[in-house]
PDB file of N, CA, C and O in Angstrom:
ATOM      1  N   MET A   1     -22.553 -21.480  31.278  1.00  0.00           N
ATOM      2  CA  MET A   1     -21.201 -21.138  30.909  1.00  0.00           C
ATOM      3  C   MET A   1     -20.581 -22.237  30.045  1.00  0.00           C
ATOM      4  O   MET A   1     -19.896 -21.946  29.065  1.00  0.00           O
ATOM      5  N   ARG A   2     -20.818 -23.477  30.404  1.00  0.00           N
ATOM      6  CA  ARG A   2     -20.253 -24.596  29.644  1.00  0.00           C
ATOM      7  C   ARG A   2     -20.773 -24.588  28.207  1.00  0.00           C
ATOM      8  O   ARG A   2     -20.026 -24.849  27.264  1.00  0.00           O
ATOM      9  N   LYS A   3     -22.060 -24.287  28.054  1.00  0.00           N
ATOM     10  CA  LYS A   3     -22.669 -24.239  26.720  1.00  0.00           C
ATOM     11  C   LYS A   3     -22.003 -23.151  25.876  1.00  0.00           C
ATOM     12  O   LYS A   3     -21.756 -23.347  24.686  1.00  0.00           O
ATOM     13  N   PHE A   4     -21.714 -22.002  26.495  1.00  0.00           N
ATOM     14  CA  PHE A   4     -21.053 -20.904  25.798  1.00  0.00           C
ATOM     15  C   PHE A   4     -19.666 -21.324  25.323  1.00  0.00           C
ATOM     16  O   PHE A   4     -19.285 -21.033  24.189  1.00  0.00           O
ATOM     17  N   LEU A   5     -18.912 -22.003  26.179  1.00  0.00           N
ATOM     18  CA  LEU A   5     -17.570 -22.441  25.817  1.00  0.00           C
ATOM     19  C   LEU A   5     -17.599 -23.431  24.659  1.00  0.00           C
ATOM     20  O   LEU A   5     -16.747 -23.382  23.772  1.00  0.00           O
ATOM     21  N   ILE A   6     -18.562 -24.312  24.670  1.00  0.00           N
ATOM     22  CA  ILE A   6     -18.698 -25.282  23.585  1.00  0.00           C
ATOM     23  C   ILE A   6     -19.024 -24.562  22.280  1.00  0.00           C
ATOM     24  O   ILE A   6     -18.440 -24.867  21.239  1.00  0.00           O
ATOM     25  N   LEU A   7     -19.950 -23.612  22.332  1.00  0.00           N
ATOM     26  CA  LEU A   7     -20.299 -22.851  21.133  1.00  0.00           C
ATOM     27  C   LEU A   7     -19.116 -22.025  20.624  1.00  0.00           C
ATOM     28  O   LEU A   7     -18.896 -21.930  19.417  1.00  0.00           O
ATOM     29  N   ALA A   8     -18.365 -21.437  21.535  1.00  0.00           N
ATOM     30  CA  ALA A   8     -17.190 -20.653  21.143  1.00  0.00           C
ATOM     31  C   ALA A   8     -16.144 -21.546  20.480  1.00  0.00           C
ATOM     32  O   ALA A   8     -15.544 -21.165  19.475  1.00  0.00           O
ATOM     33  N   ALA A   9     -15.929 -22.724  21.038  1.00  0.00           N
ATOM     34  CA  ALA A   9     -14.959 -23.658  20.458  1.00  0.00           C
ATOM     35  C   ALA A   9     -15.394 -24.108  19.072  1.00  0.00           C
ATOM     36  O   ALA A   9     -14.569 -24.206  18.163  1.00  0.00           O
ATOM     37  N   LEU A  10     -16.670 -24.379  18.906  1.00  0.00           N
ATOM     38  CA  LEU A  10     -17.180 -24.785  17.597  1.00  0.00           C
ATOM     39  C   LEU A  10     -17.045 -23.659  16.577  1.00  0.00           C
ATOM     40  O   LEU A  10     -16.653 -23.895  15.435  1.00  0.00           O
ATOM     41  N   ALA A  11     -17.367 -22.447  16.987  1.00  0.00           N
ATOM     42  CA  ALA A  11     -17.253 -21.303  16.075  1.00  0.00           C
ATOM     43  C   ALA A  11     -15.814 -21.119  15.622  1.00  0.00           C
ATOM     44  O   ALA A  11     -15.560 -20.863  14.445  1.00  0.00           O
ATOM     45  N   THR A  12     -14.877 -21.247  16.544  1.00  0.00           N
ATOM     46  CA  THR A  12     -13.463 -21.109  16.209  1.00  0.00           C
ATOM     47  C   THR A  12     -13.018 -22.237  15.280  1.00  0.00           C
ATOM     48  O   THR A  12     -12.273 -22.007  14.327  1.00  0.00           O
ATOM     49  N   ALA A  13     -13.470 -23.431  15.557  1.00  0.00           N
ATOM     50  CA  ALA A  13     -13.079 -24.587  14.744  1.00  0.00           C
ATOM     51  C   ALA A  13     -13.556 -24.463  13.306  1.00  0.00           C
ATOM     52  O   ALA A  13     -12.872 -24.905  12.383  1.00  0.00           O
ATOM     53  N   PHE A  14     -14.716 -23.868  13.111  1.00  0.00           N
ATOM     54  CA  PHE A  14     -15.261 -23.776  11.761  1.00  0.00           C
ATOM     55  C   PHE A  14     -14.853 -22.501  11.041  1.00  0.00           C
ATOM     56  O   PHE A  14     -14.879 -22.471   9.810  1.00  0.00           O
ATOM     57  N   THR A  15     -14.485 -21.464  11.745  1.00  0.00           N
ATOM     58  CA  THR A  15     -14.117 -20.200  11.107  1.00  0.00           C
ATOM     59  C   THR A  15     -12.715 -20.261  10.521  1.00  0.00           C
ATOM     60  O   THR A  15     -12.511 -19.846   9.381  1.00  0.00           O
ATOM     61  N   GLY A  16     -11.756 -20.761  11.265  1.00  0.00           N
ATOM     62  CA  GLY A  16     -10.375 -20.840  10.793  1.00  0.00           C
ATOM     63  C   GLY A  16     -10.236 -21.647   9.514  1.00  0.00           C
ATOM     64  O   GLY A  16      -9.655 -21.152   8.548  1.00  0.00           O
ATOM     65  N   PRO A  17     -10.751 -22.875   9.472  1.00  0.00           N
ATOM     66  CA  PRO A  17     -10.655 -23.663   8.259  1.00  0.00           C
ATOM     67  C   PRO A  17     -11.385 -23.029   7.068  1.00  0.00           C
ATOM     68  O   PRO A  17     -10.959 -23.206   5.927  1.00  0.00           O
ATOM     69  N   ALA A  18     -12.452 -22.313   7.309  1.00  0.00           N
ATOM     70  CA  ALA A  18     -13.179 -21.677   6.208  1.00  0.00           C
ATOM     71  C   ALA A  18     -12.305 -20.636   5.536  1.00  0.00           C
ATOM     72  O   ALA A  18     -12.295 -20.530   4.309  1.00  0.00           O
ATOM     73  N   PHE A  19     -11.566 -19.861   6.334  1.00  0.00           N
ATOM     74  CA  PHE A  19     -10.669 -18.862   5.758  1.00  0.00           C
ATOM     75  C   PHE A  19      -9.573 -19.551   4.964  1.00  0.00           C
ATOM     76  O   PHE A  19      -9.245 -19.125   3.856  1.00  0.00           O
ATOM     77  N   ALA A  20      -9.013 -20.598   5.516  1.00  0.00           N
ATOM     78  CA  ALA A  20      -7.954 -21.331   4.832  1.00  0.00           C
ATOM     79  C   ALA A  20      -8.467 -21.958   3.546  1.00  0.00           C
ATOM     80  O   ALA A  20      -7.762 -21.966   2.537  1.00  0.00           O
ATOM     81  N   ASN A  21      -9.682 -22.481   3.572  1.00  0.00           N
ATOM     82  CA  ASN A  21     -10.254 -23.097   2.383  1.00  0.00           C
ATOM     83  C   ASN A  21     -10.427 -22.098   1.254  1.00  0.00           C
ATOM     84  O   ASN A  21     -10.273 -22.461   0.088  1.00  0.00           O
ATOM     85  N   ASN A  22     -10.747 -20.832   1.574  1.00  0.00           N
ATOM     86  CA  ASN A  22     -10.896 -19.832   0.526  1.00  0.00           C
ATOM     87  C   ASN A  22      -9.586 -19.627  -0.219  1.00  0.00           C
ATOM     88  O   ASN A  22      -9.585 -19.556  -1.448  1.00  0.00           O
ATOM     89  N   LYS A  23      -8.485 -19.533   0.490  1.00  0.00           N
ATOM     90  CA  LYS A  23      -7.169 -19.371  -0.142  1.00  0.00           C
ATOM     91  C   LYS A  23      -6.811 -20.613  -0.941  1.00  0.00           C
ATOM     92  O   LYS A  23      -6.289 -20.523  -2.052  1.00  0.00           O
ATOM     93  N   GLN A  24      -7.093 -21.762  -0.369  1.00  0.00           N
ATOM     94  CA  GLN A  24      -6.805 -23.019  -1.051  1.00  0.00           C
ATOM     95  C   GLN A  24      -7.642 -23.141  -2.315  1.00  0.00           C
ATOM     96  O   GLN A  24      -7.157 -23.628  -3.336  1.00  0.00           O
ATOM     97  N   GLN A  25      -8.890 -22.706  -2.255  1.00  0.00           N
ATOM     98  CA  GLN A  25      -9.757 -22.747  -3.427  1.00  0.00           C
ATOM     99  C   GLN A  25      -9.245 -21.825  -4.522  1.00  0.00           C
ATOM    100  O   GLN A  25      -9.331 -22.156  -5.704  1.00  0.00           O
ATOM    101  N   GLU A  26      -8.713 -20.667  -4.135  1.00  0.00           N
ATOM    102  CA  GLU A  26      -8.149 -19.747  -5.129  1.00  0.00           C
ATOM    103  C   GLU A  26      -6.963 -20.387  -5.843  1.00  0.00           C
ATOM    104  O   GLU A  26      -6.834 -20.285  -7.063  1.00  0.00           O
ATOM    105  N   VAL A  27      -6.093 -21.050  -5.071  1.00  0.00           N
ATOM    106  CA  VAL A  27      -4.933 -21.716  -5.657  1.00  0.00           C
ATOM    107  C   VAL A  27      -5.393 -22.839  -6.570  1.00  0.00           C
ATOM    108  O   VAL A  27      -4.873 -22.994  -7.675  1.00  0.00           O
ATOM    109  N   MET A  28      -6.369 -23.628  -6.114  1.00  0.00           N
ATOM    110  CA  MET A  28      -6.891 -24.738  -6.916  1.00  0.00           C
ATOM    111  C   MET A  28      -7.487 -24.233  -8.231  1.00  0.00           C
ATOM    112  O   MET A  28      -7.248 -24.818  -9.288  1.00  0.00           O
ATOM    113  N   LYS A  29      -8.249 -23.165  -8.166  1.00  0.00           N
ATOM    114  CA  LYS A  29      -8.875 -22.601  -9.366  1.00  0.00           C
ATOM    115  C   LYS A  29      -7.810 -22.129 -10.357  1.00  0.00           C
ATOM    116  O   LYS A  29      -7.910 -22.382 -11.558  1.00  0.00           O
ATOM    117  N   SER A  30      -6.802 -21.447  -9.844  1.00  0.00           N
ATOM    118  CA  SER A  30      -5.723 -20.950 -10.693  1.00  0.00           C
ATOM    119  C   SER A  30      -4.969 -22.103 -11.363  1.00  0.00           C
ATOM    120  O   SER A  30      -4.695 -22.060 -12.563  1.00  0.00           O
ATOM    121  N   CYS A  31      -4.640 -23.128 -10.580  1.00  0.00           N
ATOM    122  CA  CYS A  31      -3.925 -24.288 -11.127  1.00  0.00           C
ATOM    123  C   CYS A  31      -4.787 -25.041 -12.134  1.00  0.00           C
ATOM    124  O   CYS A  31      -4.294 -25.491 -13.168  1.00  0.00           O
ATOM    125  N   ASN A  32      -6.062 -25.174 -11.830  1.00  0.00           N
ATOM    126  CA  ASN A  32      -6.971 -25.876 -12.725  1.00  0.00           C
ATOM    127  C   ASN A  32      -7.060 -25.155 -14.073  1.00  0.00           C
ATOM    128  O   ASN A  32      -7.073 -25.797 -15.123  1.00  0.00           O
ATOM    129  N   THR A  33      -7.120 -23.837 -14.042  1.00  0.00           N
ATOM    130  CA  THR A  33      -7.162 -23.059 -15.281  1.00  0.00           C
ATOM    131  C   THR A  33      -5.870 -23.237 -16.069  1.00  0.00           C
ATOM    132  O   THR A  33      -5.897 -23.384 -17.291  1.00  0.00           O
ATOM    133  N   ALA A  34      -4.746 -23.222 -15.369  1.00  0.00           N
ATOM    134  CA  ALA A  34      -3.447 -23.383 -16.027  1.00  0.00           C
ATOM    135  C   ALA A  34      -3.257 -24.790 -16.593  1.00  0.00           C
ATOM    136  O   ALA A  34      -2.454 -24.980 -17.506  1.00  0.00           O
ATOM    137  N   ALA A  35      -3.980 -25.773 -16.069  1.00  0.00           N
ATOM    138  CA  ALA A  35      -3.837 -27.160 -16.513  1.00  0.00           C
ATOM    139  C   ALA A  35      -4.716 -27.490 -17.716  1.00  0.00           C
ATOM    140  O   ALA A  35      -4.757 -28.639 -18.156  1.00  0.00           O
ATOM    141  N   THR A  36      -5.413 -26.496 -18.248  1.00  0.00           N
ATOM    142  CA  THR A  36      -6.293 -26.731 -19.388  1.00  0.00           C
ATOM    143  C   THR A  36      -5.509 -27.376 -20.529  1.00  0.00           C
ATOM    144  O   THR A  36      -4.444 -26.894 -20.914  1.00  0.00           O
ATOM    145  N   GLY A  37      -6.044 -28.464 -21.062  1.00  0.00           N
ATOM    146  CA  GLY A  37      -5.407 -29.163 -22.173  1.00  0.00           C
ATOM    147  C   GLY A  37      -4.529 -30.329 -21.754  1.00  0.00           C
ATOM    148  O   GLY A  37      -4.174 -31.164 -22.586  1.00  0.00           O
ATOM    149  N   LYS A  38      -4.178 -30.398 -20.495  1.00  0.00           N
ATOM    150  CA  LYS A  38      -3.358 -31.505 -20.017  1.00  0.00           C
ATOM    151  C   LYS A  38      -4.275 -32.650 -19.601  1.00  0.00           C
ATOM    152  O   LYS A  38      -5.381 -32.422 -19.113  1.00  0.00           O
ATOM    153  N   LYS A  39      -3.811 -33.876 -19.796  1.00  0.00           N
ATOM    154  CA  LYS A  39      -4.625 -35.037 -19.461  1.00  0.00           C
ATOM    155  C   LYS A  39      -3.780 -36.101 -18.772  1.00  0.00           C
ATOM    156  O   LYS A  39      -2.557 -36.136 -18.908  1.00  0.00           O
ATOM    157  N   GLY A  40      -4.458 -36.958 -18.037  1.00  0.00           N
ATOM    158  CA  GLY A  40      -3.816 -38.115 -17.421  1.00  0.00           C
ATOM    159  C   GLY A  40      -2.711 -37.763 -16.453  1.00  0.00           C
ATOM    160  O   GLY A  40      -2.838 -36.854 -15.633  1.00  0.00           O
ATOM    161  N   ASP A  41      -1.599 -38.518 -16.570  1.00  0.00           N
ATOM    162  CA  ASP A  41      -0.475 -38.342 -15.652  1.00  0.00           C
ATOM    163  C   ASP A  41       0.153 -36.959 -15.778  1.00  0.00           C
ATOM    164  O   ASP A  41       0.635 -36.397 -14.794  1.00  0.00           O
ATOM    165  N   GLU A  42       0.145 -36.415 -16.990  1.00  0.00           N
ATOM    166  CA  GLU A  42       0.713 -35.076 -17.186  1.00  0.00           C
ATOM    167  C   GLU A  42      -0.064 -34.050 -16.344  1.00  0.00           C
ATOM    168  O   GLU A  42       0.530 -33.206 -15.674  1.00  0.00           O
ATOM    169  N   ARG A  43      -1.399 -34.140 -16.391  1.00  0.00           N
ATOM    170  CA  ARG A  43      -2.237 -33.215 -15.610  1.00  0.00           C
ATOM    171  C   ARG A  43      -2.037 -33.443 -14.105  1.00  0.00           C
ATOM    172  O   ARG A  43      -1.918 -32.493 -13.333  1.00  0.00           O
ATOM    173  N   LYS A  44      -2.004 -34.701 -13.713  1.00  0.00           N
ATOM    174  CA  LYS A  44      -1.832 -35.044 -12.296  1.00  0.00           C
ATOM    175  C   LYS A  44      -0.517 -34.478 -11.766  1.00  0.00           C
ATOM    176  O   LYS A  44      -0.491 -33.870 -10.696  1.00  0.00           O
ATOM    177  N   ASP A  45       0.567 -34.671 -12.504  1.00  0.00           N
ATOM    178  CA  ASP A  45       1.871 -34.161 -12.089  1.00  0.00           C
ATOM    179  C   ASP A  45       1.891 -32.630 -12.060  1.00  0.00           C
ATOM    180  O   ASP A  45       2.447 -32.025 -11.143  1.00  0.00           O
ATOM    181  N   PHE A  46       1.281 -32.016 -13.071  1.00  0.00           N
ATOM    182  CA  PHE A  46       1.217 -30.559 -13.125  1.00  0.00           C
ATOM    183  C   PHE A  46       0.455 -30.001 -11.924  1.00  0.00           C
ATOM    184  O   PHE A  46       0.913 -29.062 -11.273  1.00  0.00           O
ATOM    185  N   MET A  47      -0.703 -30.580 -11.637  1.00  0.00           N
ATOM    186  CA  MET A  47      -1.531 -30.103 -10.534  1.00  0.00           C
ATOM    187  C   MET A  47      -0.801 -30.254  -9.199  1.00  0.00           C
ATOM    188  O   MET A  47      -0.865 -29.364  -8.350  1.00  0.00           O
ATOM    189  N   LYS A  48      -0.119 -31.363  -9.016  1.00  0.00           N
ATOM    190  CA  LYS A  48       0.619 -31.589  -7.775  1.00  0.00           C
ATOM    191  C   LYS A  48       1.676 -30.509  -7.581  1.00  0.00           C
ATOM    192  O   LYS A  48       1.791 -29.938  -6.496  1.00  0.00           O
ATOM    193  N   ALA A  49       2.445 -30.228  -8.627  1.00  0.00           N
ATOM    194  CA  ALA A  49       3.491 -29.211  -8.547  1.00  0.00           C
ATOM    195  C   ALA A  49       2.895 -27.817  -8.369  1.00  0.00           C
ATOM    196  O   ALA A  49       3.390 -27.025  -7.567  1.00  0.00           O
ATOM    197  N   CYS A  50       1.847 -27.521  -9.105  1.00  0.00           N
ATOM    198  CA  CYS A  50       1.216 -26.204  -9.039  1.00  0.00           C
ATOM    199  C   CYS A  50       0.633 -25.937  -7.659  1.00  0.00           C
ATOM    200  O   CYS A  50       0.838 -24.861  -7.097  1.00  0.00           O
ATOM    201  N   LEU A  51      -0.083 -26.897  -7.115  1.00  0.00           N
ATOM    202  CA  LEU A  51      -0.691 -26.722  -5.799  1.00  0.00           C
ATOM    203  C   LEU A  51       0.377 -26.563  -4.719  1.00  0.00           C
ATOM    204  O   LEU A  51       0.209 -25.775  -3.788  1.00  0.00           O
ATOM    205  N   SER A  52       1.460 -27.300  -4.842  1.00  0.00           N
ATOM    206  CA  SER A  52       2.556 -27.190  -3.890  1.00  0.00           C
ATOM    207  C   SER A  52       3.174 -25.794  -3.955  1.00  0.00           C
ATOM    208  O   SER A  52       3.458 -25.191  -2.920  1.00  0.00           O
ATOM    209  N   ASP A  53       3.383 -25.280  -5.171  1.00  0.00           N
ATOM    210  CA  ASP A  53       3.943 -23.941  -5.346  1.00  0.00           C
ATOM    211  C   ASP A  53       2.997 -22.881  -4.788  1.00  0.00           C
ATOM    212  O   ASP A  53       3.446 -21.901  -4.193  1.00  0.00           O
ATOM    213  N   GLY A  54       1.706 -23.068  -4.973  1.00  0.00           N
ATOM    214  CA  GLY A  54       0.718 -22.113  -4.472  1.00  0.00           C
ATOM    215  C   GLY A  54       0.733 -22.038  -2.957  1.00  0.00           C
ATOM    216  O   GLY A  54       0.636 -20.952  -2.386  1.00  0.00           O
ATOM    217  N   ARG A  55       0.854 -23.184  -2.303  1.00  0.00           N
ATOM    218  CA  ARG A  55       0.913 -23.202  -0.843  1.00  0.00           C
ATOM    219  C   ARG A  55       2.193 -22.529  -0.351  1.00  0.00           C
ATOM    220  O   ARG A  55       2.177 -21.781   0.626  1.00  0.00           O
ATOM    221  N   LYS A  56       3.303 -22.806  -1.040  1.00  0.00           N
ATOM    222  CA  LYS A  56       4.576 -22.197  -0.656  1.00  0.00           C
ATOM    223  C   LYS A  56       4.503 -20.678  -0.825  1.00  0.00           C
ATOM    224  O   LYS A  56       4.995 -19.931   0.021  1.00  0.00           O
ATOM    225  N   ALA A  57       3.896 -20.233  -1.906  1.00  0.00           N
ATOM    226  CA  ALA A  57       3.766 -18.794  -2.146  1.00  0.00           C
ATOM    227  C   ALA A  57       2.933 -18.141  -1.051  1.00  0.00           C
ATOM    228  O   ALA A  57       3.277 -17.055  -0.584  1.00  0.00           O
ATOM    229  N   GLN A  58       1.853 -18.778  -0.636  1.00  0.00           N
ATOM    230  CA  GLN A  58       0.994 -18.232   0.414  1.00  0.00           C
ATOM    231  C   GLN A  58       1.745 -18.177   1.745  1.00  0.00           C
ATOM    232  O   GLN A  58       1.593 -17.218   2.503  1.00  0.00           O
ATOM    233  N   GLN A  59       2.545 -19.188   2.029  1.00  0.00           N
ATOM    234  CA  GLN A  59       3.317 -19.199   3.268  1.00  0.00           C
ATOM    235  C   GLN A  59       4.348 -18.071   3.266  1.00  0.00           C
ATOM    236  O   GLN A  59       4.555 -17.415   4.287  1.00  0.00           O
ATOM    237  N   GLU A  60       4.987 -17.850   2.134  1.00  0.00           N
ATOM    238  CA  GLU A  60       5.969 -16.770   2.031  1.00  0.00           C
ATOM    239  C   GLU A  60       5.292 -15.417   2.197  1.00  0.00           C
ATOM    240  O   GLU A  60       5.835 -14.518   2.840  1.00  0.00           O
ATOM    241  N   LYS A  61       4.105 -15.275   1.615  1.00  0.00           N
ATOM    242  CA  LYS A  61       3.356 -14.029   1.732  1.00  0.00           C
ATOM    243  C   LYS A  61       3.005 -13.773   3.200  1.00  0.00           C
ATOM    244  O   LYS A  61       3.102 -12.642   3.675  1.00  0.00           O
ATOM    245  N   MET A  62       2.602 -14.814   3.909  1.00  0.00           N
ATOM    246  CA  MET A  62       2.260 -14.693   5.315  1.00  0.00           C
ATOM    247  C   MET A  62       3.485 -14.270   6.124  1.00  0.00           C
ATOM    248  O   MET A  62       3.380 -13.409   6.998  1.00  0.00           O
ATOM    249  N   LYS A  63       4.645 -14.866   5.842  1.00  0.00           N
ATOM    250  CA  LYS A  63       5.877 -14.505   6.547  1.00  0.00           C
ATOM    251  C   LYS A  63       6.223 -13.040   6.314  1.00  0.00           C
ATOM    252  O   LYS A  63       6.569 -12.322   7.252  1.00  0.00           O
ATOM    253  N   THR A  64       6.132 -12.602   5.074  1.00  0.00           N
ATOM    254  CA  THR A  64       6.466 -11.221   4.734  1.00  0.00           C
ATOM    255  C   THR A  64       5.518 -10.241   5.416  1.00  0.00           C
ATOM    256  O   THR A  64       5.958  -9.265   6.023  1.00  0.00           O
ATOM    257  N   CYS A  65       4.225 -10.502   5.316  1.00  0.00           N
ATOM    258  CA  CYS A  65       3.236  -9.616   5.941  1.00  0.00           C
ATOM    259  C   CYS A  65       3.415  -9.587   7.457  1.00  0.00           C
ATOM    260  O   CYS A  65       3.303  -8.532   8.080  1.00  0.00           O
ATOM    261  N   ASN A  66       3.691 -10.736   8.039  1.00  0.00           N
ATOM    262  CA  ASN A  66       3.889 -10.831   9.481  1.00  0.00           C
ATOM    263  C   ASN A  66       5.099 -10.001   9.914  1.00  0.00           C
ATOM    264  O   ASN A  66       5.050  -9.310  10.931  1.00  0.00           O
ATOM    265  N   ALA A  67       6.177 -10.074   9.142  1.00  0.00           N
ATOM    266  CA  ALA A  67       7.374  -9.289   9.456  1.00  0.00           C
ATOM    267  C   ALA A  67       7.084  -7.798   9.315  1.00  0.00           C
ATOM    268  O   ALA A  67       7.525  -6.998  10.140  1.00  0.00           O
ATOM    269  N   ASP A  68       6.347  -7.423   8.277  1.00  0.00           N
ATOM    270  CA  ASP A  68       6.008  -6.015   8.050  1.00  0.00           C
ATOM    271  C   ASP A  68       5.061  -5.470   9.113  1.00  0.00           C
ATOM    272  O   ASP A  68       4.998  -4.258   9.318  1.00  0.00           O
ATOM    273  N   ALA A  69       4.327  -6.343   9.789  1.00  0.00           N
ATOM    274  CA  ALA A  69       3.356  -5.918  10.801  1.00  0.00           C
ATOM    275  C   ALA A  69       3.987  -5.752  12.179  1.00  0.00           C
ATOM    276  O   ALA A  69       3.287  -5.450  13.146  1.00  0.00           O
ATOM    277  N   THR A  70       5.285  -5.943  12.277  1.00  0.00           N
ATOM    278  CA  THR A  70       5.967  -5.815  13.559  1.00  0.00           C
ATOM    279  C   THR A  70       5.685  -4.438  14.163  1.00  0.00           C
ATOM    280  O   THR A  70       5.830  -3.414  13.496  1.00  0.00           O
ATOM    281  N   GLY A  71       5.283  -4.432  15.425  1.00  0.00           N
ATOM    282  CA  GLY A  71       4.993  -3.184  16.129  1.00  0.00           C
ATOM    283  C   GLY A  71       3.524  -2.797  16.102  1.00  0.00           C
ATOM    284  O   GLY A  71       3.084  -1.970  16.900  1.00  0.00           O
ATOM    285  N   LYS A  72       2.766  -3.385  15.194  1.00  0.00           N
ATOM    286  CA  LYS A  72       1.334  -3.088  15.137  1.00  0.00           C
ATOM    287  C   LYS A  72       0.602  -4.031  16.087  1.00  0.00           C
ATOM    288  O   LYS A  72       1.009  -5.178  16.271  1.00  0.00           O
ATOM    289  N   LYS A  73      -0.472  -3.545  16.684  1.00  0.00           N
ATOM    290  CA  LYS A  73      -1.233  -4.362  17.632  1.00  0.00           C
ATOM    291  C   LYS A  73      -2.726  -4.183  17.415  1.00  0.00           C
ATOM    292  O   LYS A  73      -3.175  -3.181  16.860  1.00  0.00           O
ATOM    293  N   GLY A  74      -3.477  -5.165  17.860  1.00  0.00           N
ATOM    294  CA  GLY A  74      -4.933  -5.088  17.861  1.00  0.00           C
ATOM    295  C   GLY A  74      -5.539  -4.875  16.488  1.00  0.00           C
ATOM    296  O   GLY A  74      -5.162  -5.525  15.514  1.00  0.00           O
ATOM    297  N   ASP A  75      -6.491  -3.946  16.431  1.00  0.00           N
ATOM    298  CA  ASP A  75      -7.228  -3.693  15.192  1.00  0.00           C
ATOM    299  C   ASP A  75      -6.318  -3.183  14.077  1.00  0.00           C
ATOM    300  O   ASP A  75      -6.532  -3.492  12.905  1.00  0.00           O
ATOM    301  N   GLU A  76      -5.304  -2.404  14.443  1.00  0.00           N
ATOM    302  CA  GLU A  76      -4.376  -1.890  13.428  1.00  0.00           C
ATOM    303  C   GLU A  76      -3.653  -3.052  12.749  1.00  0.00           C
ATOM    304  O   GLU A  76      -3.522  -3.079  11.525  1.00  0.00           O
ATOM    305  N   ARG A  77      -3.181  -4.018  13.555  1.00  0.00           N
ATOM    306  CA  ARG A  77      -2.483  -5.185  12.997  1.00  0.00           C
ATOM    307  C   ARG A  77      -3.429  -6.033  12.154  1.00  0.00           C
ATOM    308  O   ARG A  77      -3.071  -6.485  11.066  1.00  0.00           O
ATOM    309  N   LYS A  78      -4.636  -6.243  12.665  1.00  0.00           N
ATOM    310  CA  LYS A  78      -5.614  -7.054  11.948  1.00  0.00           C
ATOM    311  C   LYS A  78      -5.926  -6.444  10.582  1.00  0.00           C
ATOM    312  O   LYS A  78      -5.975  -7.151   9.576  1.00  0.00           O
ATOM    313  N   ALA A  79      -6.136  -5.125  10.556  1.00  0.00           N
ATOM    314  CA  ALA A  79      -6.438  -4.435   9.302  1.00  0.00           C
ATOM    315  C   ALA A  79      -5.248  -4.507   8.345  1.00  0.00           C
ATOM    316  O   ALA A  79      -5.417  -4.733   7.147  1.00  0.00           O
ATOM    317  N   PHE A  80      -4.048  -4.312   8.884  1.00  0.00           N
ATOM    318  CA  PHE A  80      -2.846  -4.374   8.050  1.00  0.00           C
ATOM    319  C   PHE A  80      -2.674  -5.761   7.440  1.00  0.00           C
ATOM    320  O   PHE A  80      -2.426  -5.887   6.241  1.00  0.00           O
ATOM    321  N   MET A  81      -2.804  -6.798   8.262  1.00  0.00           N
ATOM    322  CA  MET A  81      -2.631  -8.163   7.780  1.00  0.00           C
ATOM    323  C   MET A  81      -3.661  -8.519   6.712  1.00  0.00           C
ATOM    324  O   MET A  81      -3.333  -9.139   5.701  1.00  0.00           O
ATOM    325  N   SER A  82      -4.890  -8.125   6.946  1.00  0.00           N
ATOM    326  CA  SER A  82      -5.947  -8.391   5.982  1.00  0.00           C
ATOM    327  C   SER A  82      -5.625  -7.752   4.636  1.00  0.00           C
ATOM    328  O   SER A  82      -5.743  -8.385   3.587  1.00  0.00           O
ATOM    329  N   GLN A  83      -5.219  -6.497   4.685  1.00  0.00           N
ATOM    330  CA  GLN A  83      -4.897  -5.763   3.458  1.00  0.00           C
ATOM    331  C   GLN A  83      -3.650  -6.359   2.787  1.00  0.00           C
ATOM    332  O   GLN A  83      -3.621  -6.531   1.569  1.00  0.00           O
ATOM    333  N   CYS A  84      -2.641  -6.665   3.573  1.00  0.00           N
ATOM    334  CA  CYS A  84      -1.394  -7.204   3.039  1.00  0.00           C
ATOM    335  C   CYS A  84      -1.610  -8.566   2.382  1.00  0.00           C
ATOM    336  O   CYS A  84      -1.111  -8.810   1.284  1.00  0.00           O
ATOM    337  N   LEU A  85      -2.340  -9.440   3.039  1.00  0.00           N
ATOM    338  CA  LEU A  85      -2.552 -10.785   2.514  1.00  0.00           C
ATOM    339  C   LEU A  85      -3.482 -10.800   1.301  1.00  0.00           C
ATOM    340  O   LEU A  85      -3.437 -11.735   0.501  1.00  0.00           O
ATOM    341  N   SER A  86      -4.315  -9.782   1.158  1.00  0.00           N
ATOM    342  CA  SER A  86      -5.239  -9.768   0.014  1.00  0.00           C
ATOM    343  C   SER A  86      -4.626  -9.155  -1.241  1.00  0.00           C
ATOM    344  O   SER A  86      -5.241  -9.194  -2.307  1.00  0.00           O
ATOM    345  N   LYS A  87      -3.429  -8.592  -1.131  1.00  0.00           N
ATOM    346  CA  LYS A  87      -2.751  -8.024  -2.301  1.00  0.00           C
ATOM    347  C   LYS A  87      -2.461  -9.132  -3.305  1.00  0.00           C
ATOM    348  O   LYS A  87      -2.126 -10.259  -2.940  1.00  0.00           O
ATOM    349  N   GLY A  88      -2.600  -8.778  -4.579  1.00  0.00           N
ATOM    350  CA  GLY A  88      -2.332  -9.739  -5.656  1.00  0.00           C
ATOM    351  C   GLY A  88      -0.949 -10.194  -5.693  1.00  0.00           C
ATOM    352  O   GLY A  88      -0.587 -11.003  -6.548  1.00  0.00           O
TER     353      GLY A  88
END
């Protein structure tokens, strides 16, 4: 039983960050593309602002989807959230 709990904890620890990293990678890719042609401090400042805006946008999207999912439970909520968060 102890071995199972350890494996479950490890699986949870690695699954959550992987999902978050995918969203973060999308934001990074988008900002990197938008920063084409910028160099040095200008690029650094642009990337900092862009990445911050991307995180804020994702947080707002999560809040909106979460509010819209009120009343849904279980698989219905999971499916709704997945679809809502993946919208462009």
